[in-house]
C-alpha positions, 0 to 999 in steps of 0.5 A: 954843963950846957943848957938847950938854947933856942934861937929864931930869926923869924924864918928858921928855928935853931934848938941846940940840944947840948946838955939835954937828956934823950927824953927831954931832947925829943919831947922839945923837938917834938914841941918845936915842930909843932910851934915852928909850924904855928908861928910859920917857920919854914925851917927847924935846925936840931943840934943834937951833936955827933954822940950825945948818950946817957951814961951806960946807954946805947942811946943817943940823941941823934939816934932817938930824933932819926928814929922817931922821923923814921916812925913818922912821928913828925909827919903832920908838919915835916915836909923834908929832912937832912941828916948830918953828923951833928945837926938834923934839918927840917923842912916845915909846913907852916900854918896858913895863918901863922902867929906873930912874935919870935919863939922862945924856949919857955914856949916849948916847955 
């Protein structure tokens, strides 16, 4: 089974959420948005897939992330969002004095 993966090129952070449970995916996404702003990244790409669901549940990672955006859970750091079938792209308001270095998945846990 796949596990979440994170890639950071210094400008855009990509978090592939395949293999994550819904609650874990939301927690990772929320943590990533905060850390991406701290590290001065301008874009976050959340790869959620088109229909990832827990067995017997109607919720999906995609639906949960979109609902969190609609509730304003990401408002402090997100300046824009672009919703695609399998990817959510977020514009980030970077910190005025960003931290140096690259983000790693371990930084989100």
